[in-house]
PASEBA-1860 file (N, C-alpha, C; in nm, 3 decimals):
! residues 299
1> MISRIRAK> -0.342/-0.716/-7.916/-0.325/-0.621/-8.026/-0.460/-0.589/-8.090 ~ -0.534/-0.694/-8.125/-0.665/-0.675/-8.190/-0.760/-0.604/-8.095 ~ -0.757/-0.642/-7.966/-0.848/-0.581/-7.869/-0.817/-0.432/-7.853 ~ -0.689/-0.394/-7.857/-0.652/-0.253/-7.845/-0.701/-0.174/-7.966 ~ -0.688/-0.234/-8.084/-0.737/-0.166/-8.206/-0.887/-0.149/-8.200 ~ -0.957/-0.254/-8.158/-1.102/-0.247/-8.147/-1.144/-0.139/-8.047 ~ -1.074/-0.133/-7.932/-1.106/-0.033/-7.830/-1.086/0.109/-7.884 ~ -0.978/0.128/-7.961/-0.952/0.260/-8.019/-1.059/0.299/-8.119
9> INRTWFNF> -1.102/0.204/-8.201/-1.209/0.231/-8.299/-1.339/0.265/-8.227 ~ -1.373/0.188/-8.124/-1.496/0.212/-8.048/-1.496/0.352/-7.985 ~ -1.383/0.389/-7.927/-1.374/0.521/-7.863/-1.385/0.634/-7.967 ~ -1.316/0.617/-8.080/-1.320/0.719/-8.185/-1.461/0.738/-8.237 ~ -1.532/0.628/-8.261/-1.670/0.633/-8.309/-1.762/0.697/-8.205 ~ -1.744/0.661/-8.079/-1.823/0.718/-7.970/-1.801/0.870/-7.962 ~ -1.676/0.913/-7.966/-1.646/1.056/-7.959/-1.706/1.131/-8.077 ~ -1.701/1.072/-8.194/-1.759/1.135/-8.314/-1.910/1.149/-8.301
17> RCAGIFDT> -1.978/1.042/-8.260/-2.124/1.044/-8.251/-2.175/1.133/-8.137 ~ -2.089/1.156/-8.035/-2.130/1.235/-7.919/-2.067/1.374/-7.917 ~ -2.009/1.416/-8.028/-1.940/1.545/-8.032/-2.033/1.661/-8.003 ~ -2.163/1.639/-8.017/-2.260/1.745/-7.989/-2.259/1.793/-7.845 ~ -2.199/1.714/-7.754/-2.193/1.756/-7.614/-2.115/1.887/-7.600 ~ -2.023/1.914/-7.694/-1.942/2.036/-7.688/-2.019/2.158/-7.739 ~ -2.140/2.136/-7.791/-2.225/2.246/-7.837/-2.339/2.275/-7.740 ~ -2.344/2.202/-7.630/-2.451/2.223/-7.532/-2.415/2.340/-7.440
25> PPVKCDPG> -2.515/2.401/-7.375/-2.490/2.518/-7.290/-2.395/2.487/-7.176 ~ -2.317/2.585/-7.133/-2.225/2.565/-7.021/-2.299/2.542/-6.890 ~ -2.231/2.481/-6.795/-2.288/2.456/-6.662/-2.263/2.577/-6.574 ~ -2.371/2.629/-6.516/-2.360/2.740/-6.422/-2.353/2.684/-6.281 ~ -2.247/2.712/-6.210/-2.230/2.663/-6.073/-2.300/2.756/-5.975 ~ -2.315/2.708/-5.852/-2.385/2.782/-5.748/-2.285/2.821/-5.639 ~ -2.247/2.949/-5.630/-2.150/2.991/-5.529/-2.195/2.962/-5.386 ~ -2.326/2.949/-5.366/-2.379/2.923/-5.233/-2.380/2.776/-5.195
33> SDILIVSQ> -2.348/2.687/-5.289/-2.344/2.544/-5.261/-2.214/2.509/-5.191 ~ -2.218/2.402/-5.109/-2.092/2.357/-5.047/-2.046/2.225/-5.107 ~ -2.094/2.195/-5.230/-2.061/2.070/-5.299/-1.952/2.094/-5.402 ~ -1.851/2.009/-5.401/-1.750/2.010/-5.507/-1.750/1.872/-5.574 ~ -1.739/1.872/-5.705/-1.732/1.747/-5.782/-1.588/1.729/-5.829 ~ -1.529/1.616/-5.792/-1.388/1.590/-5.818/-1.374/1.470/-5.912 ~ -1.286/1.483/-6.009/-1.258/1.373/-6.102/-1.112/1.377/-6.141 ~ -1.061/1.261/-6.181/-0.927/1.255/-6.241/-0.945/1.239/-6.391
41> LHHPDMTM> -0.868/1.314/-6.469/-0.897/1.319/-6.613/-0.770/1.331/-6.695 ~ -0.769/1.258/-6.809/-0.664/1.278/-6.909/-0.731/1.298/-7.044 ~ -0.653/1.340/-7.141/-0.707/1.388/-7.268/-0.804/1.291/-7.337 ~ -0.775/1.160/-7.346/-0.866/1.073/-7.422/-1.009/1.066/-7.368 ~ -1.030/1.106/-7.242/-1.163/1.093/-7.181/-1.243/1.224/-7.182 ~ -1.202/1.320/-7.260/-1.268/1.450/-7.259/-1.417/1.442/-7.291 ~ -1.454/1.370/-7.396/-1.595/1.361/-7.433/-1.675/1.292/-7.324 ~ -1.622/1.183/-7.271/-1.690/1.111/-7.164/-1.706/1.200/-7.041
49> YMLAMKSF> -1.602/1.277/-7.008/-1.610/1.365/-6.891/-1.721/1.469/-6.909 ~ -1.727/1.529/-7.024/-1.832/1.629/-7.050/-1.971/1.568/-7.032 ~ -1.989/1.448/-7.083/-2.118/1.380/-7.070/-2.149/1.349/-6.923 ~ -2.050/1.298/-6.852/-2.072/1.260/-6.712/-2.107/1.381/-6.627 ~ -2.028/1.487/-6.639/-2.048/1.604/-6.554/-2.178/1.677/-6.587 ~ -2.203/1.696/-6.715/-2.323/1.771/-6.753/-2.451/1.694/-6.723 ~ -2.447/1.562/-6.739/-2.568/1.483/-6.708/-2.595/1.484/-6.558 ~ -2.490/1.485/-6.475/-2.507/1.486/-6.330/-2.548/1.625/-6.281
57> ARFVRPQG> -2.489/1.729/-6.338/-2.515/1.866/-6.293/-2.657/1.912/-6.324 ~ -2.733/1.836/-6.401/-2.876/1.868/-6.419/-2.952/1.854/-6.289 ~ -2.901/1.768/-6.200/-2.973/1.735/-6.077/-2.901/1.784/-5.951 ~ -2.771/1.802/-5.959/-2.691/1.848/-5.845/-2.609/1.968/-5.891 ~ -2.642/2.086/-5.840/-2.570/2.206/-5.880/-2.457/2.233/-5.781 ~ -2.332/2.210/-5.820/-2.221/2.224/-5.726/-2.169/2.368/-5.718 ~ -2.086/2.391/-5.620/-2.012/2.516/-5.613/-1.907/2.522/-5.724 ~ -1.855/2.403/-5.758/-1.755/2.400/-5.864/-1.705/2.259/-5.890
65> FVVVDDGL> -1.615/2.249/-5.986/-1.555/2.123/-6.028/-1.404/2.129/-6.003 ~ -1.348/2.017/-5.960/-1.204/2.005/-5.941/-1.156/1.889/-6.027 ~ -1.057/1.914/-6.111/-1.003/1.813/-6.201/-0.859/1.783/-6.163 ~ -0.833/1.659/-6.128/-0.694/1.615/-6.109/-0.640/1.590/-6.250 ~ -0.553/1.678/-6.294/-0.504/1.680/-6.432/-0.397/1.572/-6.449 ~ -0.437/1.466/-6.521/-0.348/1.352/-6.540/-0.302/1.341/-6.685 ~ -0.297/1.455/-6.753/-0.249/1.454/-6.891/-0.341/1.527/-6.986 ~ -0.394/1.641/-6.943/-0.477/1.723/-7.031/-0.390/1.813/-7.117
73> LPDDRRIL> -0.441/1.847/-7.234/-0.373/1.942/-7.322/-0.418/2.084/-7.287 ~ -0.337/2.184/-7.319/-0.380/2.322/-7.291/-0.517/2.354/-7.351 ~ -0.544/2.301/-7.469/-0.674/2.326/-7.532/-0.787/2.258/-7.456 ~ -0.760/2.144/-7.394/-0.860/2.077/-7.312/-0.901/2.165/-7.195 ~ -0.802/2.222/-7.128/-0.831/2.307/-7.013/-0.909/2.432/-7.055 ~ -0.878/2.485/-7.170/-0.952/2.601/-7.221/-1.097/2.565/-7.246 ~ -1.120/2.452/-7.312/-1.257/2.408/-7.343/-1.336/2.383/-7.215 ~ -1.276/2.316/-7.120/-1.347/2.286/-6.996/-1.379/2.414/-6.919
81> SEHFDSIR> -1.290/2.510/-6.922/-1.314/2.637/-6.853/-1.430/2.713/-6.918 ~ -1.452/2.692/-7.046/-1.564/2.755/-7.115/-1.697/2.687/-7.081 ~ -1.692/2.558/-7.051/-1.815/2.483/-7.027/-1.855/2.473/-6.879 ~ -1.761/2.501/-6.788/-1.791/2.496/-6.645/-1.741/2.627/-6.585 ~ -1.833/2.710/-6.536/-1.792/2.846/-6.499/-1.710/2.852/-6.371 ~ -1.698/2.738/-6.301/-1.608/2.732/-6.186/-1.539/2.596/-6.189 ~ -1.417/2.595/-6.237/-1.343/2.469/-6.248/-1.196/2.495/-6.214 ~ -1.137/2.402/-6.138/-0.998/2.418/-6.095/-0.920/2.293/-6.134
89> FVPSKDVQ> -0.799/2.313/-6.185/-0.715/2.203/-6.229/-0.600/2.183/-6.129 ~ -0.584/2.059/-6.085/-0.478/2.024/-5.992/-0.385/1.925/-6.063 ~ -0.266/1.966/-6.101/-0.173/1.872/-6.166/-0.146/1.753/-6.074 ~ -0.157/1.633/-6.127/-0.140/1.514/-6.044/-0.004/1.510/-5.978 ~ 0.098/1.565/-6.045/0.234/1.562/-5.989/0.248/1.653/-5.867 ~ 0.153/1.746/-5.849/0.161/1.840/-5.737/0.084/1.795/-5.614 ~ 0.013/1.684/-5.624/-0.068/1.637/-5.511/0.023/1.580/-5.403 ~ 0.002/1.623/-5.279/0.079/1.574/-5.166/0.023/1.440/-5.121
97> LGSCPSGG> 0.103/1.335/-5.132/0.055/1.199/-5.106/0.090/1.149/-4.966 ~ 0.180/1.215/-4.897/0.223/1.165/-4.767/0.285/1.028/-4.781 ~ 0.239/0.934/-4.699/0.294/0.797/-4.703/0.220/0.706/-4.800 ~ 0.120/0.760/-4.872/0.041/0.678/-4.964/0.116/0.655/-5.095 ~ 0.077/0.551/-5.170/0.140/0.526/-5.301/0.110/0.638/-5.399 ~ 0.182/0.638/-5.509/0.154/0.731/-5.618/0.096/0.653/-5.735 ~ 0.020/0.724/-5.819/-0.046/0.658/-5.931/-0.168/0.582/-5.886 ~ -0.235/0.514/-5.982/-0.350/0.431/-5.947/-0.463/0.506/-5.882
105> CWERLRTL> -0.479/0.635/-5.913/-0.587/0.721/-5.863/-0.567/0.766/-5.718 ~ -0.452/0.740/-5.660/-0.427/0.789/-5.525/-0.425/0.942/-5.521 ~ -0.380/1.006/-5.629/-0.382/1.153/-5.635/-0.525/1.205/-5.626 ~ -0.617/1.132/-5.685/-0.758/1.171/-5.679/-0.811/1.161/-5.536 ~ -0.781/1.051/-5.468/-0.830/1.032/-5.332/-0.773/1.138/-5.238 ~ -0.643/1.169/-5.253/-0.583/1.268/-5.165/-0.637/1.409/-5.195 ~ -0.670/1.436/-5.320/-0.732/1.564/-5.353/-0.872/1.572/-5.293 ~ -0.947/1.465/-5.303/-1.078/1.459/-5.238/-1.066/1.487/-5.089
113> SEVNKDHY> -0.967/1.427/-5.026/-0.946/1.446/-4.884/-0.918/1.592/-4.850 ~ -0.839/1.658/-4.934/-0.803/1.797/-4.908/-0.925/1.888/-4.916 ~ -1.005/1.873/-5.021/-1.119/1.964/-5.037/-1.236/1.925/-4.947 ~ -1.234/1.803/-4.893/-1.340/1.757/-4.803/-1.336/1.827/-4.667 ~ -1.227/1.895/-4.639/-1.218/1.967/-4.512/-1.327/2.073/-4.500 ~ -1.365/2.131/-4.614/-1.463/2.240/-4.612/-1.583/2.217/-4.702 ~ -1.589/2.102/-4.769/-1.697/2.079/-4.865/-1.748/1.935/-4.858 ~ -1.874/1.918/-4.897/-1.924/1.785/-4.933/-1.863/1.755/-5.070
121> VVQLDADT> -1.796/1.640/-5.083/-1.728/1.610/-5.209/-1.791/1.489/-5.277 ~ -1.806/1.500/-5.408/-1.855/1.389/-5.490/-1.746/1.350/-5.587 ~ -1.705/1.223/-5.582/-1.609/1.171/-5.680/-1.690/1.108/-5.792 ~ -1.677/1.163/-5.912/-1.759/1.120/-6.025/-1.669/1.082/-6.141 ~ -1.669/0.955/-6.178/-1.588/0.908/-6.290/-1.643/0.957/-6.423 ~ -1.555/0.970/-6.521/-1.595/1.015/-6.654/-1.682/0.914/-6.726 ~ -1.674/0.786/-6.687/-1.752/0.682/-6.757/-1.885/0.654/-6.689 ~ -1.946/0.758/-6.633/-2.081/0.747/-6.577/-2.176/0.834/-6.657
129> LTLAEPTE> -2.303/0.798/-6.653/-2.408/0.882/-6.710/-2.523/0.887/-6.611 ~ -2.570/1.007/-6.580/-2.685/1.024/-6.493/-2.808/1.043/-6.581 ~ -2.901/0.949/-6.573/-3.014/0.946/-6.664/-3.142/1.001/-6.604 ~ -3.154/0.995/-6.471/-3.275/1.041/-6.403/-3.235/1.094/-6.266 ~ -3.327/1.160/-6.200/-3.296/1.220/-6.070/-3.242/1.116/-5.973 ~ -3.121/1.134/-5.921/-3.062/1.038/-5.827/-3.112/1.065/-5.684 ~ -3.233/1.021/-5.656/-3.301/1.057/-5.531/-3.218/1.027/-5.408 ~ -3.160/0.907/-5.402/-3.083/0.867/-5.284/-2.961/0.957/-5.265
137> VLECIEQN> -2.900/0.997/-5.374/-2.783/1.084/-5.368/-2.822/1.223/-5.318 ~ -2.932/1.276/-5.369/-2.978/1.407/-5.325/-3.009/1.407/-5.176 ~ -3.068/1.298/-5.128/-3.099/1.288/-4.985/-2.971/1.283/-4.902 ~ -2.871/1.209/-4.949/-2.744/1.201/-4.877/-2.676/1.338/-4.870 ~ -2.677/1.410/-4.980/-2.616/1.542/-4.982/-2.690/1.636/-4.887 ~ -2.821/1.631/-4.890/-2.903/1.715/-4.803/-2.875/1.685/-4.655 ~ -2.852/1.558/-4.624/-2.830/1.515/-4.486/-2.681/1.513/-4.447 ~ -2.594/1.559/-4.536/-2.449/1.551/-4.515/-2.409/1.409/-4.477
145> RTFTLGTS> -2.449/1.316/-4.563/-2.431/1.173/-4.539/-2.348/1.112/-4.652 ~ -2.254/1.026/-4.618/-2.167/0.962/-4.716/-2.242/0.854/-4.794 ~ -2.208/0.838/-4.924/-2.264/0.729/-5.004/-2.155/0.669/-5.092 ~ -2.179/0.549/-5.140/-2.088/0.488/-5.237/-2.164/0.391/-5.326 ~ -2.111/0.366/-5.445/-2.170/0.266/-5.534/-2.159/0.127/-5.472 ~ -2.266/0.051/-5.484/-2.260/-0.089/-5.447/-2.225/-0.175/-5.567 ~ -2.204/-0.302/-5.542/-2.178/-0.399/-5.648/-2.260/-0.524/-5.617 ~ -2.263/-0.619/-5.709/-2.338/-0.742/-5.686/-2.284/-0.819/-5.567
153> SGTHFVGF> -2.156/-0.801/-5.535/-2.095/-0.869/-5.420/-2.070/-0.775/-5.303 ~ -2.125/-0.654/-5.313/-2.110/-0.557/-5.205/-2.231/-0.467/-5.196 ~ -2.337/-0.516/-5.133/-2.461/-0.440/-5.123/-2.482/-0.376/-4.986 ~ -2.396/-0.410/-4.890/-2.409/-0.354/-4.756/-2.274/-0.361/-4.685 ~ -2.263/-0.289/-4.576/-2.139/-0.287/-4.499/-2.128/-0.412/-4.412 ~ -2.003/-0.463/-4.403/-1.978/-0.583/-4.324/-1.852/-0.561/-4.240 ~ -1.831/-0.648/-4.142/-1.709/-0.642/-4.064/-1.590/-0.691/-4.144 ~ -1.469/-0.660/-4.096/-1.348/-0.700/-4.167/-1.336/-0.851/-4.180
161> DEASRFAH> -1.374/-0.925/-4.077/-1.363/-1.071/-4.084/-1.454/-1.128/-4.192 ~ -1.576/-1.077/-4.201/-1.670/-1.125/-4.304/-1.619/-1.089/-4.443 ~ -1.566/-0.969/-4.459/-1.511/-0.928/-4.589/-1.393/-1.017/-4.627 ~ -1.310/-1.053/-4.528/-1.195/-1.139/-4.554/-1.239/-1.280/-4.592 ~ -1.340/-1.332/-4.523/-1.391/-1.467/-4.556/-1.445/-1.472/-4.699 ~ -1.520/-1.369/-4.737/-1.575/-1.365/-4.873/-1.463/-1.364/-4.976 ~ -1.359/-1.284/-4.951/-1.246/-1.276/-5.044/-1.172/-1.409/-5.054 ~ -1.159/-1.480/-4.942/-1.095/-1.612/-4.945/-1.179/-1.711/-5.024
169> EHACDHIQ> -1.311/-1.702/-5.011/-1.400/-1.794/-5.084/-1.398/-1.768/-5.234 ~ -1.363/-1.647/-5.273/-1.359/-1.609/-5.415/-1.218/-1.563/-5.452 ~ -1.119/-1.636/-5.403/-0.980/-1.594/-5.415/-0.933/-1.585/-5.560 ~ -0.859/-1.480/-5.588/-0.792/-1.463/-5.718/-0.667/-1.381/-5.692 ~ -0.592/-1.352/-5.797/-0.464/-1.285/-5.779/-0.475/-1.133/-5.790 ~ -0.595/-1.081/-5.814/-0.611/-0.936/-5.826/-0.581/-0.869/-5.692 ~ -0.519/-0.753/-5.696/-0.475/-0.687/-5.573/-0.593/-0.653/-5.482 ~ -0.710/-0.621/-5.540/-0.824/-0.590/-5.453/-0.863/-0.712/-5.370
177> NRAERALG> -0.864/-0.830/-5.434/-0.897/-0.952/-5.361/-0.790/-0.983/-5.257 ~ -0.664/-0.966/-5.292/-0.555/-0.990/-5.196/-0.569/-0.897/-5.075 ~ -0.600/-0.771/-5.102/-0.614/-0.674/-4.993/-0.734/-0.710/-4.905 ~ -0.842/-0.750/-4.967/-0.961/-0.785/-4.888/-0.938/-0.911/-4.805 ~ -0.860/-1.004/-4.856/-0.825/-1.120/-4.775/-0.744/-1.078/-4.652 ~ -0.659/-0.978/-4.669/-0.572/-0.933/-4.559/-0.648/-0.857/-4.451 ~ -0.771/-0.814/-4.479/-0.847/-0.739/-4.378/-0.866/-0.819/-4.250 ~ -0.868/-0.952/-4.261/-0.883/-1.035/-4.142/-0.766/-1.028/-4.047
185> EFPGKENL> -0.654/-0.971/-4.093/-0.535/-0.957/-4.008/-0.509/-0.812/-3.969 ~ -0.598/-0.721/-4.007/-0.574/-0.579/-3.985/-0.589/-0.545/-3.837 ~ -0.496/-0.471/-3.778/-0.505/-0.434/-3.636/-0.631/-0.352/-3.608 ~ -0.703/-0.388/-3.501/-0.824/-0.316/-3.464/-0.944/-0.348/-3.550 ~ -0.939/-0.461/-3.620/-1.044/-0.497/-3.716/-1.181/-0.511/-3.651 ~ -1.186/-0.539/-3.522/-1.313/-0.567/-3.454/-1.410/-0.449/-3.463 ~ -1.359/-0.330/-3.475/-1.444/-0.210/-3.476/-1.452/-0.144/-3.614 ~ -1.411/-0.218/-3.718/-1.405/-0.159/-3.851/-1.499/-0.229/-3.949
193> KYVRGCAG> -1.543/-0.155/-4.050/-1.635/-0.208/-4.151/-1.576/-0.188/-4.291 ~ -1.636/-0.263/-4.385/-1.589/-0.258/-4.524/-1.707/-0.285/-4.616 ~ -1.697/-0.238/-4.740/-1.795/-0.275/-4.842/-1.720/-0.297/-4.973 ~ -1.759/-0.401/-5.045/-1.695/-0.427/-5.175/-1.765/-0.341/-5.281 ~ -1.748/-0.209/-5.264/-1.812/-0.114/-5.352/-1.722/-0.067/-5.464 ~ -1.747/0.056/-5.510/-1.670/0.110/-5.622/-1.646/0.258/-5.599 ~ -1.522/0.298/-5.620/-1.484/0.439/-5.601/-1.529/0.528/-5.716 ~ -1.587/0.470/-5.821/-1.624/0.547/-5.939/-1.729/0.653/-5.914
201> FTGFAKQQ> -1.811/0.634/-5.811/-1.912/0.734/-5.775/-1.932/0.726/-5.625 ~ -1.874/0.821/-5.556/-1.883/0.826/-5.410/-1.907/0.970/-5.368 ~ -1.972/0.985/-5.254/-1.991/1.117/-5.195/-1.951/1.111/-5.049 ~ -1.867/1.203/-5.007/-1.821/1.202/-4.869/-1.871/1.325/-4.794 ~ -1.941/1.298/-4.683/-1.986/1.406/-4.596/-1.867/1.489/-4.552 ~ -1.893/1.615/-4.526/-1.787/1.707/-4.491/-1.703/1.655/-4.374 ~ -1.572/1.658/-4.392/-1.473/1.621/-4.290/-1.477/1.471/-4.254 ~ -1.524/1.387/-4.347/-1.525/1.242/-4.324/-1.414/1.170/-4.401
209> LASEKIED> -1.328/1.244/-4.468/-1.223/1.183/-4.550/-1.087/1.234/-4.501 ~ -1.064/1.217/-4.373/-0.945/1.274/-4.310/-0.816/1.209/-4.363 ~ -0.718/1.293/-4.393/-0.591/1.245/-4.448/-0.522/1.146/-4.356 ~ -0.526/1.173/-4.225/-0.456/1.085/-4.132/-0.518/0.945/-4.128 ~ -0.650/0.937/-4.146/-0.715/0.805/-4.147/-0.679/0.729/-4.275 ~ -0.671/0.801/-4.386/-0.631/0.739/-4.512/-0.488/0.686/-4.500 ~ -0.399/0.766/-4.446/-0.259/0.725/-4.434/-0.244/0.610/-4.335 ~ -0.320/0.612/-4.225/-0.312/0.503/-4.127/-0.354/0.371/-4.190
217> FSTGMERL> -0.464/0.374/-4.267/-0.511/0.252/-4.332/-0.410/0.205/-4.436 ~ -0.360/0.298/-4.516/-0.263/0.265/-4.620/-0.137/0.203/-4.559 ~ -0.089/0.262/-4.451/0.031/0.210/-4.385/0.008/0.070/-4.330 ~ -0.110/0.050/-4.269/-0.142/-0.082/-4.215/-0.152/-0.189/-4.322 ~ -0.211/-0.155/-4.435/-0.223/-0.251/-4.544/-0.089/-0.278/-4.609 ~ -0.006/-0.174/-4.617/0.127/-0.194/-4.675/0.209/-0.291/-4.590 ~ 0.194/-0.284/-4.458/0.266/-0.377/-4.370/0.220/-0.521/-4.395 ~ 0.092/-0.539/-4.424/0.039/-0.674/-4.444/0.072/-0.730/-4.582
225> LGRERWCK> 0.074/-0.643/-4.683/0.090/-0.689/-4.822/0.229/-0.664/-4.880 ~ 0.302/-0.570/-4.821/0.429/-0.530/-4.878/0.411/-0.410/-4.969 ~ 0.513/-0.326/-4.976/0.506/-0.202/-5.054/0.478/-0.228/-5.201 ~ 0.542/-0.327/-5.259/0.527/-0.351/-5.403/0.382/-0.383/-5.439 ~ 0.319/-0.470/-5.362/0.180/-0.504/-5.390/0.087/-0.387/-5.362 ~ 0.110/-0.317/-5.250/0.018/-0.209/-5.213/0.026/-0.091/-5.309 ~ 0.128/-0.085/-5.390/0.140/0.024/-5.488/0.066/-0.006/-5.618 ~ 0.006/-0.123/-5.631/-0.062/-0.159/-5.755/-0.196/-0.087/-5.769
233> WGTEQVTS> -0.238/-0.074/-5.896/-0.367/-0.014/-5.924/-0.478/-0.098/-5.862 ~ -0.570/-0.035/-5.791/-0.680/-0.104/-5.725/-0.681/-0.083/-5.575 ~ -0.566/-0.045/-5.519/-0.559/-0.026/-5.373/-0.629/0.103/-5.330 ~ -0.632/0.202/-5.417/-0.705/0.325/-5.386/-0.853/0.296/-5.370 ~ -0.907/0.205/-5.454/-1.049/0.171/-5.442/-1.077/0.098/-5.310 ~ -0.987/0.010/-5.269/-1.003/-0.058/-5.140/-1.009/0.046/-5.028 ~ -0.923/0.146/-5.037/-0.919/0.250/-4.934/-1.045/0.335/-4.936 ~ -1.094/0.369/-5.054/-1.219/0.445/-5.065/-1.335/0.364/-5.007
241> NYMAANAP> -1.339/0.234/-5.035/-1.443/0.148/-4.979/-1.439/0.149/-4.826 ~ -1.318/0.142/-4.773/-1.298/0.143/-4.628/-1.344/0.276/-4.568 ~ -1.305/0.386/-4.629/-1.341/0.517/-4.576/-1.491/0.540/-4.581 ~ -1.556/0.497/-4.687/-1.701/0.513/-4.697/-1.772/0.427/-4.593 ~ -1.726/0.304/-4.576/-1.793/0.211/-4.485/-1.787/0.257/-4.341 ~ -1.683/0.331/-4.305/-1.666/0.373/-4.165/-1.709/0.516/-4.138 ~ -1.772/0.579/-4.236/-1.830/0.712/-4.215/-1.966/0.696/-4.148 ~ -1.997/0.777/-4.048/-2.125/0.764/-3.976/-2.245/0.776/-4.070
249> GALVLPVD> -2.337/0.680/-4.059/-2.462/0.687/-4.134/-2.449/0.669/-4.283 ~ -2.339/0.612/-4.330/-2.315/0.600/-4.475/-2.416/0.506/-4.541 ~ -2.434/0.524/-4.672/-2.529/0.446/-4.750/-2.461/0.381/-4.869 ~ -2.493/0.253/-4.892/-2.454/0.186/-5.016/-2.569/0.204/-5.114 ~ -2.545/0.267/-5.226/-2.651/0.293/-5.323/-2.705/0.161/-5.379 ~ -2.837/0.150/-5.397/-2.895/0.026/-5.449/-2.850/-0.002/-5.591 ~ -2.807/-0.125/-5.615/-2.746/-0.158/-5.744/-2.846/-0.157/-5.859 ~ -2.976/-0.172/-5.831/-3.072/-0.169/-5.941/-3.089/-0.028/-5.997
257> RYPFWEPG> -3.065/0.073/-5.912/-3.078/0.212/-5.959/-2.944/0.275/-5.995 ~ -2.836/0.211/-5.954/-2.702/0.261/-5.983/-2.616/0.143/-6.028 ~ -2.648/0.086/-6.145/-2.581/-0.037/-6.189/-2.452/-0.014/-6.267 ~ -2.376/-0.122/-6.277/-2.264/-0.130/-6.370/-2.319/-0.189/-6.499 ~ -2.277/-0.131/-6.611/-2.330/-0.181/-6.737/-2.257/-0.307/-6.783 ~ -2.335/-0.406/-6.819/-2.292/-0.519/-6.899/-2.413/-0.568/-6.974 ~ -2.396/-0.627/-7.091/-2.511/-0.670/-7.170/-2.605/-0.756/-7.087 ~ -2.734/-0.723/-7.092/-2.833/-0.798/-7.017/-2.878/-0.731/-6.890
265> VDTDSASL> -2.805/-0.631/-6.844/-2.844/-0.560/-6.721/-2.968/-0.475/-6.749 ~ -3.066/-0.481/-6.658/-3.188/-0.403/-6.670/-3.159/-0.259/-6.628 ~ -3.175/-0.167/-6.720/-3.146/-0.026/-6.691/-3.273/0.059/-6.684 ~ -3.390/-0.004/-6.689/-3.515/0.072/-6.695/-3.535/0.164/-6.575 ~ -3.490/0.121/-6.457/-3.509/0.202/-6.337/-3.382/0.272/-6.293 ~ -3.281/0.275/-6.379/-3.151/0.331/-6.341/-3.153/0.483/-6.336 ~ -3.092/0.537/-6.231/-3.068/0.681/-6.221/-2.932/0.716/-6.278 ~ -2.834/0.632/-6.248/-2.698/0.652/-6.296/-2.639/0.516/-6.334
273> IHFFGLFR> -2.570/0.512/-6.447/-2.505/0.388/-6.492/-2.355/0.411/-6.501 ~ -2.281/0.314/-6.449/-2.134/0.318/-6.458/-2.092/0.229/-6.575 ~ -2.045/0.290/-6.682/-2.001/0.217/-6.801/-1.852/0.189/-6.790 ~ -1.816/0.102/-6.696/-1.675/0.076/-6.670/-1.612/0.002/-6.788 ~ -1.480/0.001/-6.792/-1.404/-0.035/-6.911/-1.434/-0.168/-6.976 ~ -1.456/-0.273/-6.896/-1.464/-0.407/-6.953/-1.577/-0.421/-7.054 ~ -1.694/-0.363/-7.025/-1.810/-0.378/-7.114/-1.857/-0.244/-7.171 ~ -1.776/-0.140/-7.161/-1.821/-0.004/-7.188/-1.898/0.011/-7.318
281> FNGGMYLR> -1.843/-0.040/-7.426/-1.905/-0.019/-7.557/-1.984/-0.140/-7.606 ~ -1.992/-0.244/-7.527/-2.065/-0.364/-7.567/-2.215/-0.337/-7.577 ~ -2.275/-0.378/-7.687/-2.419/-0.368/-7.702/-2.470/-0.233/-7.745 ~ -2.382/-0.132/-7.748/-2.424/0.001/-7.793/-2.505/0.082/-7.694 ~ -2.524/0.033/-7.570/-2.605/0.103/-7.471/-2.545/0.239/-7.434 ~ -2.414/0.242/-7.414/-2.349/0.367/-7.374/-2.370/0.475/-7.480 ~ -2.349/0.439/-7.606/-2.366/0.536/-7.714/-2.511/0.584/-7.722 ~ -2.607/0.492/-7.713/-2.749/0.532/-7.722/-2.787/0.626/-7.609
289> QARRVVKQ> -2.748/0.592/-7.487/-2.784/0.676/-7.373/-2.710/0.810/-7.378 ~ -2.586/0.808/-7.423/-2.509/0.932/-7.431/-2.571/1.028/-7.533 ~ -2.611/0.977/-7.647/-2.673/1.061/-7.749/-2.808/1.115/-7.701 ~ -2.878/1.034/-7.623/-3.003/1.081/-7.563/-2.978/1.198/-7.467 ~ -2.872/1.186/-7.388/-2.836/1.294/-7.295/-2.799/1.421/-7.372 ~ -2.722/1.407/-7.480/-2.684/1.524/-7.559/-2.808/1.596/-7.611 ~ -2.905/1.523/-7.660/-3.029/1.585/-7.712/-3.104/1.657/-7.601 ~ -3.109/1.598/-7.482/-3.178/1.661/-7.370/-3.107/1.789/-7.327
297> LAR> -2.977/1.787/-7.323/-2.901/1.903/-7.280/-2.906/2.016/-7.383 ~ -2.926/1.980/-7.508/-2.926/2.080/-7.616/-3.055/2.160/-7.620 ~ -3.159/2.112/-7.551/-3.288/2.181/-7.560/-3.284/2.315/-7.485
END
């Protein structure tokens, strides 16, 4: 109860202090670009989304933005349409999931898959901030090469057996760990790779996010874990990790330049920081960097 109240206060204060993002110039998209930026969004994350997209679009000019609408208000859609000259809203209830679970960001992954047929797609979470030129990302886009965020326990691609051994050594009841343990039993594992990365910031080379491959992996994992477990939040990230790891020439972004924020993390050389939920407002770093971005964009 207390933690929920504290989280609400922190978010309200953050939104108030960063409200200037809504007074910054709109983003002009590039019709000649083949890049689409995809995110899943609901009303409470509007300020964060504006910060994430505008800070990233300083360095990567996309053809447009695609929003998986997970609870936006009509006024939210109006505001976003004013700030991004090419933006499309996809109601989450209208996303075709096939045999995949619903909820837990699966609608986002399936939307990414659909638009990836003709575009390089970047999945960008609202709780990210791009602070400096993301050199590795720009190179991947230029080379039509897949990338994904790394983590302290996932800095490179490994085989399924190695991923399973690591998960067993660090066993817990979280669905991601359970799924990673099951990789050791996955059919055809000998020719497959995995990375314990993060779906919060990924880029998929054109036509590397095929729907049939997503469904095949999802079906295989569901057989190993059972439908009830495979429908839990976190399985979409496992699938994104799998798809990125098995894309030709894919790159795991270096964690020192693309870190997750927690108090004590060195951000001096960071290009992009993921302010994920657990430590998002701890230490005031997110607010300080966000206000810095607002001032830069306002010039």
